[in-house]
DRENDO-1510 file (C-alpha; in Angstrom, 1 decimal, always signed):
<recs>
REC; n; res; u; v; w
REC; 1; MET; +99.5; -72.2; +157.4 .
REC; 2; THR; +101.5; -74.8; +155.5 .
REC; 3; TYR; +99.8; -76.8; +152.7 .
REC; 4; THR; +99.7; -79.8; +155.0 .
REC; 5; GLU; +98.1; -77.8; +157.8 .
REC; 6; ILE; +95.5; -76.4; +155.4 .
REC; 7; LEU; +94.7; -80.0; +154.3 .
REC; 8; GLU; +94.4; -81.1; +157.9 .
REC; 9; HIS; +92.1; -78.2; +158.7 .
REC; 10; LEU; +89.9; -79.2; +155.8 .
REC; 11; THR; +89.8; -82.8; +156.9 .
REC; 12; GLU; +89.0; -81.9; +160.5 .
REC; 13; ASN; +86.2; -79.6; +159.5 .
REC; 14; LYS; +84.5; -81.8; +156.9 .
REC; 15; THR; +80.7; -82.1; +157.2 .
REC; 16; GLN; +78.2; -84.3; +155.4 .
REC; 17; PHE; +76.6; -82.1; +152.8 .
REC; 18; ASN; +73.0; -82.7; +154.1 .
REC; 19; GLN; +74.1; -81.4; +157.6 .
REC; 20; ILE; +75.6; -78.2; +156.4 .
REC; 21; THR; +73.5; -75.2; +157.6 .
REC; 22; GLN; +75.6; -72.3; +156.3 .
REC; 23; PHE; +77.9; -71.9; +153.3 .
REC; 24; SER; +80.8; -69.4; +153.1 .
REC; 25; ASN; +80.2; -66.3; +151.0 .
REC; 26; LYS; +84.0; -65.8; +150.6 .
REC; 27; PRO; +86.5; -67.1; +148.0 .
REC; 28; GLY; +88.6; -70.0; +148.9 .
REC; 29; ILE; +89.4; -73.7; +148.6 .
REC; 30; TYR; +86.9; -76.5; +149.0 .
REC; 31; ALA; +87.5; -80.1; +149.6 .
REC; 32; ILE; +85.0; -83.0; +148.9 .
REC; 33; TYR; +85.2; -86.3; +150.7 .
REC; 34; PHE; +83.4; -89.6; +150.3 .
REC; 35; HIS; +81.7; -90.7; +153.5 .
REC; 36; GLY; +79.8; -93.8; +152.3 .
REC; 37; GLU; +80.9; -97.3; +153.1 .
REC; 38; ALA; +81.8; -98.3; +149.5 .
REC; 39; PHE; +82.0; -96.2; +146.4 .
REC; 40; PRO; +79.9; -97.9; +143.6 .
REC; 41; ASP; +82.8; -98.0; +141.2 .
REC; 42; SER; +85.4; -100.4; +142.7 .
REC; 43; GLU; +87.9; -99.6; +140.0 .
REC; 44; LEU; +88.8; -96.4; +141.9 .
REC; 45; ASN; +89.3; -98.0; +145.3 .
REC; 46; ILE; +87.7; -95.1; +147.1 .
REC; 47; LYS; +87.4; -95.7; +150.8 .
REC; 48; LYS; +85.3; -94.1; +153.5 .
REC; 49; ASP; +86.4; -90.5; +154.4 .
REC; 50; ASP; +88.8; -90.3; +151.4 .
REC; 51; LEU; +89.4; -86.9; +150.0 .
REC; 52; ILE; +88.3; -87.2; +146.4 .
REC; 53; TYR; +88.4; -83.7; +145.0 .
REC; 54; LEU; +89.9; -80.3; +145.7 .
REC; 55; GLY; +88.7; -77.1; +144.0 .
REC; 56; LYS; +88.8; -73.3; +144.2 .
REC; 57; THR; +86.2; -70.6; +144.0 .
REC; 58; GLU; +87.0; -67.0; +143.3 .
REC; 59; THR; +83.4; -66.0; +144.3 .
REC; 60; SER; +82.1; -68.1; +147.2 .
REC; 61; GLN; +81.6; -71.6; +148.5 .
REC; 62; ALA; +77.8; -71.0; +148.2 .
REC; 63; ALA; +78.1; -70.2; +144.5 .
REC; 64; ARG; +80.5; -73.0; +143.5 .
REC; 65; ASP; +79.4; -75.9; +145.8 .
REC; 66; ARG; +75.8; -75.4; +146.8 .
REC; 67; ASP; +74.7; -73.7; +143.6 .
REC; 68; THR; +76.8; -75.6; +141.1 .
REC; 69; HIS; +78.4; -78.9; +142.0 .
REC; 70; PHE; +75.5; -80.2; +144.2 .
REC; 71; LYS; +72.6; -78.5; +142.4 .
REC; 72; ALA; +70.4; -80.4; +140.0 .
REC; 73; GLY; +70.5; -79.0; +136.5 .
REC; 74; LYS; +74.1; -77.9; +136.7 .
REC; 75; THR; +76.0; -80.9; +135.3 .
REC; 76; GLY; +76.9; -79.0; +132.2 .
REC; 77; SER; +78.7; -76.5; +134.3 .
REC; 78; SER; +80.4; -78.9; +136.7 .
REC; 79; THR; +83.3; -81.3; +135.7 .
REC; 80; LEU; +82.8; -83.0; +139.1 .
REC; 81; ARG; +79.1; -83.7; +138.4 .
REC; 82; ARG; +80.0; -85.1; +135.0 .
REC; 83; THR; +82.7; -87.3; +136.5 .
REC; 84; ILE; +80.5; -88.7; +139.2 .
REC; 85; GLY; +77.5; -89.0; +136.9 .
REC; 86; SER; +79.4; -90.9; +134.3 .
REC; 87; LEU; +80.8; -93.3; +136.9 .
REC; 88; LEU; +77.3; -93.9; +138.5 .
REC; 89; ARG; +75.3; -93.9; +135.2 .
REC; 90; GLU; +74.5; -97.6; +135.4 .
REC; 91; GLU; +74.1; -97.8; +139.2 .
REC; 92; LEU; +71.7; -94.8; +139.3 .
REC; 93; GLU; +70.2; -95.4; +135.9 .
REC; 94; LEU; +71.0; -91.9; +134.8 .
REC; 95; VAL; +70.1; -90.7; +131.3 .
REC; 96; PRO; +72.6; -88.4; +129.7 .
REC; 97; ILE; +71.7; -85.7; +127.1 .
REC; 98; PRO; +73.7; -82.9; +125.3 .
REC; 99; ARG; +73.9; -79.7; +127.4 .
REC; 100; ASN; +72.2; -77.6; +124.8 .
REC; 101; ALA; +71.3; -77.4; +121.1 .
REC; 102; SER; +74.5; -75.4; +120.3 .
REC; 103; ASP; +76.7; -78.1; +121.7 .
REC; 104; PHE; +74.7; -80.8; +120.0 .
REC; 105; LYS; +75.0; -79.1; +116.6 .
REC; 106; LYS; +78.8; -78.6; +117.1 .
REC; 107; GLY; +79.3; -82.2; +118.3 .
REC; 108; LYS; +80.7; -81.0; +121.7 .
REC; 109; THR; +80.3; -84.3; +123.6 .
REC; 110; THR; +82.4; -83.0; +126.5 .
REC; 111; PHE; +79.7; -80.9; +128.0 .
REC; 112; PHE; +76.8; -83.3; +128.5 .
REC; 113; THR; +74.1; -83.1; +131.2 .
REC; 114; PHE; +71.3; -85.4; +132.3 .
REC; 115; ILE; +67.5; -85.4; +131.9 .
REC; 116; GLU; +65.7; -83.7; +134.7 .
REC; 117; PRO; +64.8; -86.8; +136.8 .
REC; 118; SER; +68.4; -88.0; +136.5 .
REC; 119; GLU; +69.7; -84.6; +137.6 .
REC; 120; GLY; +67.7; -84.9; +140.8 .
REC; 121; THR; +68.8; -88.5; +141.4 .
REC; 122; LEU; +72.5; -87.5; +141.0 .
REC; 123; SER; +72.2; -84.6; +143.4 .
REC; 124; SER; +70.4; -86.7; +146.0 .
REC; 125; TRP; +73.2; -89.3; +145.8 .
REC; 126; MET; +75.9; -86.6; +146.1 .
REC; 127; LYS; +74.2; -84.9; +149.1 .
REC; 128; SER; +73.8; -88.2; +150.9 .
REC; 129; ASN; +77.3; -89.6; +150.2 .
REC; 130; LEU; +79.7; -86.7; +150.1 .
REC; 131; SER; +81.1; -84.4; +152.8 .
REC; 132; LEU; +82.3; -80.9; +152.2 .
REC; 133; SER; +84.9; -78.6; +153.8 .
REC; 134; PHE; +86.0; -75.1; +153.0 .
REC; 135; TYR; +89.0; -72.9; +153.7 .
REC; 136; ASP; +88.3; -69.2; +153.4 .
REC; 137; TYR; +91.0; -67.5; +151.3 .
REC; 138; PRO; +89.9; -64.0; +150.2 .
REC; 139; LYS; +92.9; -63.3; +148.0 .
REC; 140; PRO; +93.4; -62.3; +144.4 .
REC; 141; PRO; +92.5; -65.0; +141.7 .
REC; 142; GLN; +96.1; -65.8; +141.0 .
REC; 143; ALA; +96.9; -66.5; +144.6 .
REC; 144; ILE; +93.8; -68.7; +145.0 .
REC; 145; ASP; +94.8; -70.6; +141.8 .
REC; 146; PHE; +98.3; -71.1; +143.1 .
REC; 147; LEU; +97.1; -72.4; +146.5 .
REC; 148; GLU; +94.7; -74.8; +144.8 .
REC; 149; THR; +97.5; -76.1; +142.5 .
REC; 150; GLU; +99.9; -76.7; +145.5 .
REC; 151; LEU; +97.2; -78.4; +147.6 .
REC; 152; ILE; +96.3; -80.8; +144.7 .
REC; 153; LYS; +100.0; -81.6; +144.2 .
REC; 154; THR; +100.2; -82.4; +147.9 .
REC; 155; ALA; +96.9; -84.4; +148.4 .
REC; 156; LEU; +96.6; -86.0; +144.9 .
REC; 157; PRO; +92.7; -86.4; +145.0 .
REC; 158; VAL; +91.5; -89.1; +142.6 .
REC; 159; PHE; +89.0; -86.9; +140.8 .
REC; 160; ASN; +91.4; -84.1; +140.0 .
REC; 161; ILE; +93.0; -84.3; +136.6 .
REC; 162; SER; +94.2; -81.1; +135.0 .
REC; 163; LYS; +96.4; -80.2; +137.9 .
REC; 164; TYR; +97.3; -83.8; +138.7 .
REC; 165; SER; +98.7; -84.8; +135.3 .
REC; 166; SER; +100.2; -88.1; +136.6 .
REC; 167; ASN; +96.9; -89.2; +138.1 .
REC; 168; PRO; +96.9; -93.0; +137.4 .
REC; 169; MET; +93.1; -93.0; +137.2 .
REC; 170; GLY; +93.0; -90.0; +134.8 .
REC; 171; PRO; +92.6; -92.0; +131.6 .
REC; 172; TYR; +89.9; -94.1; +133.2 .
REC; 173; LEU; +87.9; -91.1; +134.3 .
REC; 174; LYS; +88.2; -89.4; +130.9 .
REC; 175; THR; +87.1; -92.6; +129.2 .
REC; 176; GLN; +84.0; -92.9; +131.3 .
REC; 177; ARG; +83.1; -89.2; +130.7 .
REC; 178; LYS; +83.7; -89.7; +127.0 .
REC; 179; ALA; +81.5; -92.7; +126.9 .
REC; 180; CYS; +78.7; -90.9; +128.7 .
REC; 181; GLY; +79.0; -87.9; +126.4 .
REC; 182; GLU; +78.8; -90.1; +123.3 .
REC; 183; LEU; +75.8; -91.9; +124.7 .
REC; 184; ALA; +74.1; -88.5; +125.3 .
REC; 185; PHE; +74.6; -87.5; +121.7 .
REC; 186; SER; +73.6; -90.8; +120.2 .
REC; 187; GLN; +70.1; -90.6; +121.7 .
REC; 188; ALA; +69.3; -86.9; +121.2 .
REC; 189; LYS; +67.8; -84.6; +118.6 .
REC; 190; VAL; +67.0; -80.9; +118.3 .
REC; 191; ASP; +63.4; -79.8; +118.6 .
REC; 192; PRO; +63.2; -77.4; +115.6 .
REC; 193; SER; +60.2; -75.6; +117.1 .
REC; 194; LYS; +61.8; -74.9; +120.4 .
REC; 195; GLY; +65.5; -75.0; +119.5 .
REC; 196; THR; +66.0; -77.4; +122.5 .
REC; 197; VAL; +67.6; -80.8; +122.8 .
REC; 198; GLN; +65.5; -83.8; +123.6 .
REC; 199; ARG; +65.8; -87.6; +123.5 .
REC; 200; GLN; +64.9; -89.6; +120.5 .
REC; 201; ASP; +62.3; -92.2; +121.5 .
REC; 202; GLU; +63.6; -94.6; +119.0 .
REC; 203; ALA; +67.1; -94.4; +120.3 .
REC; 204; LYS; +66.4; -94.4; +124.0 .
REC; 205; HIS; +67.8; -97.9; +124.3 .
REC; 206; ALA; +71.1; -97.0; +122.6 .
REC; 207; TYR; +73.8; -99.3; +123.9 .
REC; 208; ILE; +77.4; -98.6; +124.9 .
REC; 209; PRO; +79.4; -101.5; +126.4 .
REC; 210; THR; +80.0; -101.4; +130.1 .
REC; 211; ARG; +83.4; -101.3; +131.7 .
REC; 212; SER; +82.8; -104.8; +133.1 .
REC; 213; GLU; +82.3; -106.1; +129.6 .
REC; 214; GLU; +85.2; -104.3; +127.8 .
REC; 215; GLY; +87.3; -102.7; +130.5 .
REC; 216; TYR; +88.7; -99.4; +129.4 .
REC; 217; SER; +91.3; -98.1; +127.1 .
REC; 218; PRO; +92.9; -94.6; +127.5 .
REC; 219; ARG; +91.7; -92.4; +124.7 .
REC; 220; SER; +92.6; -89.0; +123.5 .
REC; 221; PHE; +90.2; -86.6; +125.1 .
REC; 222; VAL; +90.3; -82.8; +125.3 .
REC; 223; GLU; +89.0; -81.5; +128.6 .
REC; 224; SER; +88.2; -77.9; +129.5 .
REC; 225; ARG; +89.6; -76.5; +132.7 .
REC; 226; ASP; +89.1; -79.0; +135.5 .
REC; 227; GLU; +88.2; -76.9; +138.5 .
</recs>
């Protein structure tokens, strides 16, 4: 199949997440679509049925999508969850926190997560507003990576960044994630007795200007692999 045919196959077979009854146990390419009427962040101009993200899995769709991207508690392991969570933080009243004590001590603001109730809220929104499609591609890792790269170059999904370097919304997405990570670290502390990260009660109202108040300015931001 050509790249265009694969993308057409993915679009034709997209299914609302809440209606999926079986996930593939094979490696391959997954595509995520927005099926709501209006994406909460109008800056991105995302329309109903738009393809918003393409990714790969060298293990299985079940492991990458069901058990990571859409699963509560997995924001620290999913760039997609961090992106959507940072964009919807105000809309869904999500509370960010550092991923773990080690990241907090090292000041690694990139890998934030959300407190447990917020994780559930984010997952519920994603499952209700996003559709998913999958293309089985049981090939070696290099072949899967190559196909993912070429499909992203062809489709140009708004939430892909590392393999879509000219993405005009890339600076905006990075800035929103950066702000969410900084907020997470500004209101956290390590519990010495447990070695875990928790919110500081006295800082729970820490304030970071919203995009409506200050807009955004592209900032230098080092991102890990964006899968």
